N, C-alpha and C positions, 0 to 999 in steps of 0.2 A: 366777446364772451367765449369764443373758441380758445383764445389764448389763456383766459382764466381757467378754463376747464383742463388745460394741459397741466396746470399746477395742482388742481383739486382732484383730478381724476386719474392721475398717473402714479399713484402711490405704490402699487405693486411693482411697477417697472423701475421706480426710482429707489425708494427705501428698500424694496425687496431685493434689488440687485446686490445689496451689500451683505445679505444673509450668508451666502456661501463663503465670503471672505471672513466673516466673524466665526463661522463654524470651523473653517480651515485653521484659523488662528488658534482656536482653543485646542484642536488636535495637535497642531504643530508645536505649540508651547509645551504641552504635556510630553510629547516625544523628546524634545530637546532638553527639557528640564530634568528628565530622568537619565539623560545620556551620561556615559562615563566621562569623568573629568581628566582622565589620564591621556596626555597628548599622544603618547606612542600607541597605546592600545586602541584609542578611540578614533584615530585619524583626524584629530582636531575637532571632535564633537563638542569640546569645551567652548568653541568659538561662538560668539553671540550673533553672528550674521543672520541665521535663520529667524531668530526671535526679533531682531531689529527690522528685517524686511516685513515680517508679519505685522509688527506694531505700526510701521509706516503705512502699510496698506489699510489697516483698520482706521487709522487717523484720517486718511483721505476719504474713506467711505463715510465715516461719521460726520466729517466736515460737510459733505454733500447733503446728508440727511438734515443737518442743521440749517444749511443754506435754503433748502426747499421749504422747511418748516417756517423760516422767517418770512418767506414770500407769501405764505398763507396768512401769517399774522398781518403782513402789510395789506393784503386784500381785505381782511376783516376790519381793519381800522381806517381804511381809505374810503371816504363817502362816494368816490367816483367808481369804485370797483366792488363795493360790498353789497350791492343789490338791495338797497333800501335801508341798510343799517345806518345809524347816526355817526357823525364824525368821531373817530377815536373811541367808539362804543360808549360814549358818555350820555347819560340820561338827560343831562341839561347842557348841550353843547354851547360853548361860548363862556359858560361859567366854570366849567371843569375841563381839565385836560384829558380825562379818561385814561385810555390805554396808549396814549402817545409815547410816554416814557418807556413802558415795556417794549414797544416796537423798536424804539431807538436802542434799547439795551440788547435786544436780540440781534439787531443789525451790527452792533459793535462786536458782539461775540462771534458772529459769522466772519467779520473782518479779521478778528484775532485768529480764528481757526484757519483761515487761508494761509496765514504765516506759519502756524504750527503744523499744518499738514504737509509742508515741504519736507521731503524725505531727509532723514538724518543719515541713512546708511549709504548715500551716494558720496558722503564725505569720508575722509580718512586722514589721520595725522600719525605718522610713524612715531613710535616711542621705544624706550628701552634699548638704545644704541642700535636701532633698526632691527632688533630681534622681533619686535612686534611691528613688522613692516606694513601690515594692513590691519587697521583697527576698525572694528565693526560699528562703533558708535551706537550700539544697541541700547545702552542704558539711556542715552539721550532720546532715542526713538521711543522708548517706553515711557519716559517722563512726558514727552510731548503728547503721546497718545492719551495718557491719563488726563492731561489738561484739556484735551479736546473732548474727552468723555464728560468731564464736569461741565464744560461749556454747553455741550449739546443737551445735557440733562436740563439745563436752565432754559435753553431755547425751546425745547419741546414743552417744558412746563409753561412757558409764556404762551405758546400756541394753544395748549389745552385750556389755560385760564381764559384766554381771549375767546376761544370757541364757547366755553361755558358762559361767559358774559354775553356773547352774541346771541346765544340760544334764548336768553331771557327776553330779548326784544321780539322774538317770534311767538311768545306765549299769547293765547293758548295754542299749543301745537302738539303733534304726535311725533315722537322721536323713534328711531330704530332701536332694536334691542341693545346693541352695543353702546350706542350713544346715550340711551337711557341709563344704563348701568354706570357709564363714565360720569354723567352728570350727578347721579346719586352718590357716587363715591366722593366727588369733590364736595358736594353739599353736606354729606355726613361728616367727613373728616375735617373740613375747613369752615363749616357753618358757624360754629362758635366764634372763630376768628373774624369772619365777616361781620358778625353782629357786634363783636367787641370794637372793631375798628370804626364801625358806623355809629356806635353808641346806642345800639338797640338792645334793650333789656329782654325783649321777647319777640317772638315771631309776629305778634300783633303790632308791635311798634314798627316793624319793617313793612307790614302790609298797609298800615296807616300812612306811612310816608310815600309809598308808591301810589296809593289811591289819590293822594293829593296831586299827582302828576296827570290825573285824568284817566288812568287805566281802568278798564272794566273789571267787574268782579271775577269773571272767568280767567282773565290774564293774571290778576293779583293772586288768585287762588292757586295757580300753577307755579308762580315764581319761586325759584330757589334763592337762598341768600346770595347776594351779589354786591357789586360796587355801585352805590348810588351817587355819592359825591367823592371828590378827591380825597384819597387816603394814601398812606405809605403802602405801596403794593409789594415791597420786598418780602415781608413775612408770608404773604400769600404765594408769591412765586417760589419761595423756598419750601413752602408746604407742599405744593404740587410737585416740585422737583424731588422731594423725599418720596412721594408716592411713585414717581417714575423710577427712582433708584431701587425701591423695594419690589418692583415688578408688579405693582397693583394693577396698572393699566394693561401690562402684558398678560396678566392672568385673564383679564376680560377678553382680550383678543384670542388667546388660546382656547378659551371656552366656547368661542363661536366658530372655531375652525372645523 
């Protein structure tokens, strides 16, 4: 349990460690973006090395954020580490694969990020008859960083969706202020999609199906729309990723600071 808590309880020290890098990157990019492009007057301010180094650092930081997020998904979906949750967060284990594939997807994206996070700016290939004797490789660094950003958006989306699903197994329960708002955000934004994928025409249809599992009235009354049986989860993952990209969860965090 102590090892599990290192993953679940060290978010400020892990994810928070990357905040200075991201803030420095924004300032650094603005400074170098507006620098003069004249080689003589600007002492080579046109060179892409500063931007490339910053992009490489951000890619490494975000890759780590994604790696730790995937480990939390693994804990939620593993019956041996989820503290009473069913295998793969499936309501009917054995009949449905639940969130097994999303966890595999997150693991695949983490592996891809480990390759993308290797720095581009440590490489250089001279060009232009050696006039460009040291090439910054900054455009490659920026493209790799952009790919890592997209991957991490989806990894974090999978974690949020998995946590949202896991919470439903704890109903009836009382959540914290931030968790309550995050659950409400997903339920409101993606509730119609959950119902569409499950074939529920109304909330009563959903409650009826969950009552058939033997859940009490208090639990069924608190349930938010979630995954009951195997469905294509890609639309839900993309829906949560869109909320991450638009800063909807970030706004919740900021409001609690």
